[in-house]
C-alpha positions as YAML, in Angstrom:
chain: A
units: angstrom
residues:
- id: 1
  name: MET
  ca: [-50.58, 2.02, 55.20]
- id: 2
  name: ASP
  ca: [-53.46, 4.33, 54.58]
- id: 3
  name: LEU
  ca: [-56.66, 2.03, 54.58]
- id: 4
  name: THR
  ca: [-60.23, 3.22, 54.74]
- id: 5
  name: LEU
  ca: [-63.04, 0.79, 55.73]
- id: 6
  name: TYR
  ca: [-66.09, 0.91, 52.67]
- id: 7
  name: LYS
  ca: [-69.25, -1.08, 52.93]
- id: 8
  name: GLY
  ca: [-69.51, -3.25, 50.33]
- id: 9
  name: ARG
  ca: [-68.23, -3.98, 46.81]
- id: 10
  name: PRO
  ca: [-66.00, -1.15, 45.03]
- id: 11
  name: GLU
  ca: [-67.74, 1.26, 42.78]
- id: 12
  name: SER
  ca: [-66.14, -0.11, 39.70]
- id: 13
  name: GLY
  ca: [-64.23, -3.13, 38.64]
- id: 14
  name: ASP
  ca: [-61.45, -1.68, 36.32]
- id: 15
  name: GLY
  ca: [-58.33, -2.86, 37.82]
- id: 16
  name: ARG
  ca: [-59.72, -5.89, 39.58]
- id: 17
  name: LEU
  ca: [-59.81, -9.66, 38.88]
- id: 18
  name: GLU
  ca: [-62.37, -11.47, 37.90]
- id: 19
  name: LYS
  ca: [-62.39, -13.66, 41.07]
- id: 20
  name: GLU
  ca: [-62.19, -10.70, 43.43]
- id: 21
  name: MET
  ca: [-65.53, -9.36, 41.73]
- id: 22
  name: ARG
  ca: [-67.12, -13.23, 41.60]
- id: 23
  name: CYS
  ca: [-66.53, -13.03, 45.06]
- id: 24
  name: TYR
  ca: [-68.49, -9.89, 45.60]
- id: 25
  name: ASP
  ca: [-71.26, -10.74, 43.46]
- id: 26
  name: LEU
  ca: [-71.71, -13.96, 45.39]
- id: 27
  name: LEU
  ca: [-71.76, -12.16, 48.61]
- id: 28
  name: ASP
  ca: [-74.20, -9.61, 47.25]
- id: 29
  name: SER
  ca: [-76.75, -12.29, 45.77]
- id: 30
  name: LEU
  ca: [-76.77, -13.64, 49.26]
- id: 31
  name: GLY
  ca: [-78.11, -10.47, 50.52]
- id: 32
  name: ILE
  ca: [-74.46, -10.08, 53.13]
- id: 33
  name: ASP
  ca: [-73.43, -7.42, 54.34]
- id: 34
  name: TYR
  ca: [-69.77, -7.37, 54.17]
- id: 35
  name: TRP
  ca: [-67.01, -4.28, 54.51]
- id: 36
  name: ARG
  ca: [-63.73, -3.87, 53.13]
- id: 37
  name: THR
  ca: [-60.73, -2.18, 52.32]
- id: 38
  name: ASP
  ca: [-58.04, -2.33, 49.79]
- id: 39
  name: HIS
  ca: [-54.46, -2.36, 50.51]
- id: 40
  name: PRO
  ca: [-52.67, -2.85, 46.71]
- id: 41
  name: ASP
  ca: [-49.13, -1.56, 47.44]
- id: 42
  name: ALA
  ca: [-49.46, -3.84, 50.72]
- id: 43
  name: GLN
  ca: [-50.55, -6.84, 49.63]
- id: 44
  name: ALA
  ca: [-51.38, -9.34, 53.23]
- id: 45
  name: TYR
  ca: [-48.93, -12.14, 52.76]
- id: 46
  name: THR
  ca: [-47.92, -12.05, 56.16]
- id: 47
  name: MET
  ca: [-49.88, -12.29, 59.20]
- id: 48
  name: GLU
  ca: [-47.92, -9.22, 60.33]
- id: 49
  name: ALA
  ca: [-49.36, -7.35, 57.54]
- id: 50
  name: CYS
  ca: [-52.91, -8.56, 58.39]
- id: 51
  name: ARG
  ca: [-52.71, -6.71, 61.84]
- id: 52
  name: GLU
  ca: [-52.86, -3.40, 60.90]
- id: 53
  name: ILE
  ca: [-55.68, -4.41, 58.40]
- id: 54
  name: ASP
  ca: [-57.80, -6.36, 61.46]
- id: 55
  name: GLU
  ca: [-57.24, -2.97, 63.02]
- id: 56
  name: VAL
  ca: [-59.17, -0.99, 60.12]
- id: 57
  name: LEU
  ca: [-61.56, -3.88, 59.88]
- id: 58
  name: GLY
  ca: [-62.47, -4.00, 63.34]
- id: 59
  name: ALA
  ca: [-62.05, -7.91, 62.71]
- id: 60
  name: THR
  ca: [-59.01, -10.65, 62.79]
- id: 61
  name: VAL
  ca: [-58.22, -11.56, 59.14]
- id: 62
  name: CYS
  ca: [-57.73, -15.44, 59.55]
- id: 63
  name: LYS
  ca: [-54.88, -17.65, 58.81]
- id: 64
  name: ASN
  ca: [-56.02, -19.88, 55.71]
- id: 65
  name: LEU
  ca: [-54.02, -22.94, 55.68]
- id: 66
  name: PHE
  ca: [-54.11, -25.41, 52.44]
- id: 67
  name: LEU
  ca: [-53.33, -28.62, 53.22]
- id: 68
  name: THR
  ca: [-53.13, -32.02, 51.67]
- id: 69
  name: ASN
  ca: [-52.73, -35.49, 52.56]
- id: 70
  name: ARG
  ca: [-49.36, -37.96, 51.45]
- id: 71
  name: GLN
  ca: [-50.98, -38.97, 48.80]
- id: 72
  name: HIS
  ca: [-52.52, -35.54, 47.54]
- id: 73
  name: THR
  ca: [-55.80, -36.71, 47.24]
- id: 74
  name: SER
  ca: [-57.47, -34.94, 50.17]
- id: 75
  name: TYR
  ca: [-57.28, -31.35, 50.26]
- id: 76
  name: TYR
  ca: [-58.26, -28.50, 53.02]
- id: 77
  name: LEU
  ca: [-58.69, -25.35, 53.67]
- id: 78
  name: LEU
  ca: [-57.73, -24.86, 57.37]
- id: 79
  name: MET
  ca: [-59.88, -21.41, 59.09]
- id: 80
  name: MET
  ca: [-57.65, -20.63, 62.49]
- id: 81
  name: PRO
  ca: [-57.14, -17.25, 63.89]
- id: 82
  name: GLY
  ca: [-54.45, -15.49, 62.63]
- id: 83
  name: ASP
  ca: [-52.25, -15.28, 65.80]
- id: 84
  name: LYS
  ca: [-52.22, -18.87, 66.75]
- id: 85
  name: ILE
  ca: [-49.75, -20.95, 65.92]
- id: 86
  name: PHE
  ca: [-50.33, -24.11, 63.58]
- id: 87
  name: LYS
  ca: [-48.79, -27.31, 65.05]
- id: 88
  name: THR
  ca: [-49.18, -30.01, 62.03]
- id: 89
  name: LYS
  ca: [-49.49, -33.03, 64.75]
- id: 90
  name: GLU
  ca: [-52.56, -31.64, 66.90]
- id: 91
  name: LEU
  ca: [-54.83, -31.93, 63.27]
- id: 92
  name: PRO
  ca: [-54.86, -35.35, 61.75]
- id: 93
  name: GLY
  ca: [-56.13, -37.31, 64.68]
- id: 94
  name: GLN
  ca: [-59.36, -34.70, 64.60]
- id: 95
  name: ILE
  ca: [-60.09, -34.93, 60.70]
- id: 96
  name: GLY
  ca: [-59.28, -38.79, 60.29]
- id: 97
  name: CYS
  ca: [-55.98, -38.32, 58.11]
- id: 98
  name: SER
  ca: [-52.98, -40.01, 59.22]
- id: 99
  name: ARG
  ca: [-50.10, -36.90, 57.76]
- id: 100
  name: LEU
  ca: [-50.86, -33.80, 56.40]
- id: 101
  name: SER
  ca: [-48.35, -30.72, 54.37]
- id: 102
  name: PHE
  ca: [-48.98, -27.96, 53.38]
- id: 103
  name: ALA
  ca: [-50.14, -28.37, 49.68]
- id: 104
  name: SER
  ca: [-48.85, -26.37, 46.11]
- id: 105
  name: GLY
  ca: [-49.54, -23.47, 44.89]
- id: 106
  name: ASP
  ca: [-50.14, -24.85, 41.89]
- id: 107
  name: GLU
  ca: [-52.98, -27.38, 43.81]
- id: 108
  name: MET
  ca: [-54.59, -24.18, 45.44]
- id: 109
  name: GLU
  ca: [-54.74, -22.10, 42.40]
- id: 110
  name: ARG
  ca: [-56.51, -25.96, 40.42]
- id: 111
  name: PHE
  ca: [-59.13, -26.33, 43.35]
- id: 112
  name: MET
  ca: [-60.21, -22.52, 44.27]
- id: 113
  name: ASP
  ca: [-58.57, -20.23, 41.84]
- id: 114
  name: THR
  ca: [-56.70, -18.41, 44.75]
- id: 115
  name: THR
  ca: [-52.80, -18.10, 45.30]
- id: 116
  name: PRO
  ca: [-50.73, -18.52, 48.37]
- id: 117
  name: GLY
  ca: [-51.30, -15.71, 50.64]
- id: 118
  name: SER
  ca: [-54.97, -15.15, 48.91]
- id: 119
  name: ALA
  ca: [-56.87, -18.16, 50.25]
- id: 120
  name: SER
  ca: [-59.93, -17.94, 52.09]
- id: 121
  name: ILE
  ca: [-63.60, -19.06, 52.52]
- id: 122
  name: LEU
  ca: [-65.20, -17.71, 49.44]
- id: 123
  name: GLY
  ca: [-62.10, -19.19, 47.25]
- id: 124
  name: LEU
  ca: [-64.61, -22.72, 47.95]
- id: 125
  name: MET
  ca: [-66.88, -20.71, 45.41]
- id: 126
  name: ASN
  ca: [-64.88, -22.15, 42.82]
- id: 127
  name: ASP
  ca: [-64.08, -25.45, 44.02]
- id: 128
  name: LYS
  ca: [-67.34, -27.14, 42.21]
- id: 129
  name: ASP
  ca: [-66.79, -30.67, 42.70]
- id: 130
  name: HIS
  ca: [-65.92, -30.07, 46.42]
- id: 131
  name: ALA
  ca: [-62.63, -31.64, 46.61]
- id: 132
  name: VAL
  ca: [-61.67, -29.23, 49.18]
- id: 133
  name: LYS
  ca: [-62.80, -29.97, 52.83]
- id: 134
  name: LEU
  ca: [-62.95, -26.90, 54.96]
- id: 135
  name: ILE
  ca: [-61.85, -27.32, 58.81]
- id: 136
  name: VAL
  ca: [-62.66, -24.53, 61.50]
- id: 137
  name: ASP
  ca: [-61.11, -23.84, 64.61]
- id: 138
  name: GLU
  ca: [-63.42, -23.28, 67.11]
- id: 139
  name: ASP
  ca: [-62.17, -20.35, 68.32]
- id: 140
  name: VAL
  ca: [-62.85, -18.24, 64.70]
- id: 141
  name: LEU
  ca: [-66.29, -19.05, 65.38]
- id: 142
  name: LYS
  ca: [-66.46, -17.35, 68.88]
- id: 143
  name: GLY
  ca: [-66.23, -13.51, 67.43]
- id: 144
  name: GLU
  ca: [-69.45, -11.34, 65.91]
- id: 145
  name: TYR
  ca: [-66.77, -10.38, 62.79]
- id: 146
  name: VAL
  ca: [-64.56, -12.82, 60.88]
- id: 147
  name: GLY
  ca: [-61.99, -11.48, 58.11]
- id: 148
  name: CYS
  ca: [-60.90, -12.88, 55.27]
- id: 149
  name: HIS
  ca: [-59.42, -12.03, 51.42]
- id: 150
  name: PRO
  ca: [-61.46, -12.13, 48.17]
- id: 151
  name: CYS
  ca: [-59.91, -14.57, 46.14]
- id: 152
  name: ILE
  ca: [-56.99, -11.93, 46.33]
- id: 153
  name: ASN
  ca: [-54.73, -10.50, 49.07]
- id: 154
  name: THR
  ca: [-55.37, -7.03, 47.71]
- id: 155
  name: SER
  ca: [-58.30, -6.63, 49.65]
- id: 156
  name: SER
  ca: [-59.79, -7.86, 53.01]
- id: 157
  name: LEU
  ca: [-63.19, -8.14, 54.09]
- id: 158
  name: LYS
  ca: [-65.32, -8.18, 57.27]
- id: 159
  name: LEU
  ca: [-68.37, -10.47, 57.07]
- id: 160
  name: ARG
  ca: [-70.22, -11.49, 60.52]
- id: 161
  name: THR
  ca: [-69.59, -15.34, 61.48]
- id: 162
  name: GLN
  ca: [-72.98, -15.99, 61.43]
- id: 163
  name: ASP
  ca: [-73.19, -15.17, 57.63]
- id: 164
  name: MET
  ca: [-70.03, -16.57, 56.65]
- id: 165
  name: PHE
  ca: [-70.86, -20.15, 58.03]
- id: 166
  name: GLY
  ca: [-74.64, -19.89, 57.88]
- id: 167
  name: PRO
  ca: [-75.86, -18.43, 54.32]
- id: 168
  name: LEU
  ca: [-72.33, -17.95, 52.51]
- id: 169
  name: LEU
  ca: [-71.61, -21.34, 54.00]
- id: 170
  name: LYS
  ca: [-74.70, -22.73, 52.45]
- id: 171
  name: ALA
  ca: [-74.61, -21.29, 49.32]
- id: 172
  name: LEU
  ca: [-70.95, -22.89, 49.09]
- id: 173
  name: GLY
  ca: [-72.74, -26.24, 49.06]
- id: 174
  name: HIS
  ca: [-69.44, -27.57, 51.56]
- id: 175
  name: GLU
  ca: [-69.61, -28.64, 54.87]
- id: 176
  name: MET
  ca: [-67.71, -27.41, 58.01]
- id: 177
  name: ILE
  ca: [-65.36, -29.51, 60.05]
- id: 178
  name: THR
  ca: [-64.40, -28.04, 63.63]
- id: 179
  name: VAL
  ca: [-61.55, -28.76, 65.59]
- id: 180
  name: THR
  ca: [-59.64, -27.48, 68.82]
- id: 181
  name: LEU
  ca: [-56.31, -26.24, 67.65]
- id: 182
  name: LYS
  ca: [-54.20, -25.63, 71.15]
- id: 183
  name: GLY
  ca: [-51.37, -23.84, 69.07]
- id: 184
  name: GLU
  ca: [-49.00, -25.22, 71.55]
...
């Protein structure tokens, strides 16, 4: 992959989805600095593809899992380090839910206007009813920067952790639940 790091939004919205451009609009309106790399020929569907992107960004693109309870009445976006293994048994007791599974791609699109492989905290801007609860593994909060997708996995962004979980999270109107995942 031939990746380049840019500061801020693309010069043009040509060939980009409206939902991606809304992410840049939101970040710009909040005065949040961000860096971007585009990888249209290598969508970041897997954490392996994200590793090369991480190197260019100088930040780790988080693993973002869209989860639901058994009844499909509660939804969760879990952010965790990309290299950590997700063990479903670790999470329910920490968030007061008896059983979790992966939500469907249709549910992800309905609530966050993202598709599998593109989920990120920025998708919460599309969750106007606050149906999705944000869960963040404590290890995500330890780094200076966090990587994420702008609602599409053909680009990746780097934001300061303090900006993501400060002004951005406040603007999204979502609360954050911090958990400890061991991945064992």
